[in-house]
C-alpha positions in Angstrom: 14.8 20.2 -24.5 14.3 21.0 -20.8 10.9 20.7 -19.2 9.3 23.8 -18.0 9.5 24.3 -14.3 6.3 23.9 -12.3 4.9 27.1 -10.8 5.9 27.7 -7.3 4.7 29.9 -4.5 7.1 31.6 -2.1 6.2 32.7 1.3 7.3 35.9 3.0 10.3 34.0 4.4 11.4 32.9 0.9 10.5 29.3 1.4 8.4 27.4 -1.1 4.8 27.1 0.0 1.9 24.9 -1.1 -0.2 26.4 -3.8 -3.8 27.0 -2.9 -6.7 27.9 -5.3 -10.1 28.8 -3.8 -8.9 27.7 -0.4 -7.9 24.2 -1.5 -4.5 22.8 -2.4 -3.8 22.9 -6.1 -1.3 20.5 -7.8 0.7 22.7 -10.1 1.4 19.7 -12.4 -2.2 18.9 -13.0 -2.9 15.2 -12.7 -5.9 12.9 -13.2 -8.4 15.1 -11.6 -7.3 18.5 -12.8 -10.0 20.6 -14.4 -8.6 20.1 -17.9 -8.5 16.2 -17.7 -10.9 14.7 -20.2 -13.2 11.8 -19.6 -11.1 9.8 -22.1 -7.9 10.5 -20.1 -9.6 9.3 -17.0 -10.8 6.1 -18.7 -7.4 5.5 -20.1 -5.9 5.8 -16.6 -8.3 3.2 -15.2 -8.5 0.8 -18.1 -5.5 1.5 -20.3 -2.6 0.1 -18.3 -0.3 -2.0 -20.3 0.2 -5.5 -19.1 2.8 -6.3 -21.8 5.5 -7.1 -19.3 3.4 -9.4 -17.2 4.0 -13.1 -17.7 1.0 -14.7 -19.5 1.1 -18.2 -18.0 1.1 -19.5 -14.4 4.3 -21.5 -15.3 6.1 -18.4 -16.4 4.9 -16.5 -13.3 6.2 -19.4 -11.1 9.7 -19.0 -12.7 9.7 -15.2 -12.7 8.1 -14.5 -9.3 7.7 -17.7 -7.3 5.6 -17.8 -4.2 7.8 -19.1 -1.4 6.2 -20.4 1.7 7.7 -18.5 4.6 9.0 -20.1 7.8 6.9 -18.0 10.2 8.2 -19.9 13.2 11.3 -17.6 13.2 8.9 -14.8 14.1 7.8 -16.6 17.3 10.1 -14.3 19.2 11.9 -11.1 18.4 15.7 -11.3 17.5 18.0 -10.5 20.5 19.8 -7.9 18.3 19.1 -6.3 15.0 16.0 -6.5 12.8 14.2 -9.4 11.2 12.2 -8.7 8.1 10.0 -10.6 5.7 8.5 -9.0 2.5 5.0 -10.2 2.2 4.2 -8.4 -1.1 4.0 -4.9 -2.6 4.1 -2.7 0.5 3.3 -5.3 3.1 6.2 -6.3 5.3 6.5 -8.1 8.6 9.3 -6.6 10.8 10.6 -7.5 14.2 13.0 -5.5 16.4 13.4 -4.6 20.1 10.7 -7.1 21.1 8.1 -5.7 18.8 6.4 -7.2 15.7 5.2 -4.7 13.1 3.1 -5.2 10.0 3.3 -2.5 7.4 0.6 -1.5 4.9 -1.6 -4.7 5.1 -2.8 -5.9 1.7 -4.0 -9.5 1.6 -7.0 -9.2 -0.8 -7.0 -10.2 -4.5 -7.6 -6.6 -5.6 -6.2 -3.2 -4.7 -9.6 -1.5 -4.9 -12.6 -0.6 -2.8 -14.3 -3.5 -4.6 -13.1 -7.1 -4.9 -15.0 -7.3 -8.2 -13.3 -4.6 -10.2 -9.9 -2.9 -9.9 -6.3 -3.9 -10.2 -5.8 -7.6 -9.5 -2.8 -9.1 -7.8 -0.4 -11.1 -10.1 0.5 -13.4 -7.2 -1.2 -14.5 -4.0 0.5 -13.4 -0.8 2.7 -16.1 0.7 0.7 -16.3 3.9 -2.7 -15.2 5.2 -3.4 -12.9 8.1 -4.3 -16.0 10.2 -0.8 -17.4 9.6 0.9 -14.3 11.0 2.5 -14.2 14.4 1.3 -11.9 17.2 1.3 -8.4 15.9 2.1 -5.5 18.2 1.7 -2.6 15.7 0.2 -2.0 12.3 1.9 0.8 10.3 -0.2 2.3 7.6 1.9 4.7 5.5 -0.9 6.3 3.7 -4.5 5.7 2.5 -4.1 4.5 -1.1 -5.8 1.2 -1.9 -2.5 -0.5 -2.6 -1.3 0.3 1.0 -4.5 -0.1 2.9 -7.1 -2.8 2.2 -10.5 -2.8 3.9 -10.8 -6.6 4.0 -7.3 -6.9 5.6 -8.1 -4.2 8.2 -11.3 -6.0 9.1 -9.5 -9.4 9.4 -6.7 -7.7 11.5 -9.3 -6.1 13.8 -10.9 -9.6 14.5 -7.4 -11.1 15.2 -5.6 -8.4 17.1 -6.0 -6.7 20.4 -8.9 -4.2 20.4 -6.9 -2.0 22.8 -4.0 -1.9 20.3 -6.0 -1.3 17.2 -9.1 0.4 18.4 -8.1 4.0 17.8 -6.6 3.2 14.3 -9.6 1.1 13.1 -12.3 3.5 14.5 -10.9 6.1 12.1 -10.8 3.6 9.1 -14.0 1.6 9.4 
């Protein structure tokens, strides 16, 4: 059986337009905060995630997803040609190209949450700390979800990196 198509709004030019309700964007597919979502559905979202596929022991985690100590000395200088990349974890990557070192979506805390007491916890520690990283020319933040932007990491980066480089970004975030 085919799913019903979501409602669309077409502009005068025939192109699909965002749907607005009372002057605000409206998600046509509902979602967690749609008016009809019950308290129970919201609780289930926050507390009901299945962890059935997560290894239960440290030994099993070490076999499945080992933490490898990176050789950060290779990032002391940018490659002459091409790109150098190191995946740090989830959305965080260290990338070098054309003489620049870029850090994406800095997440170095234990939890992806506004609080380090509650919220989704990492399964594995990051392979390095912010203090271990080489000189960073640019921090790329793709969007403002907690699993792509971590307050503690931003504060640590602000202390470590050039104020001129990061000032405009961090003044918006802190």
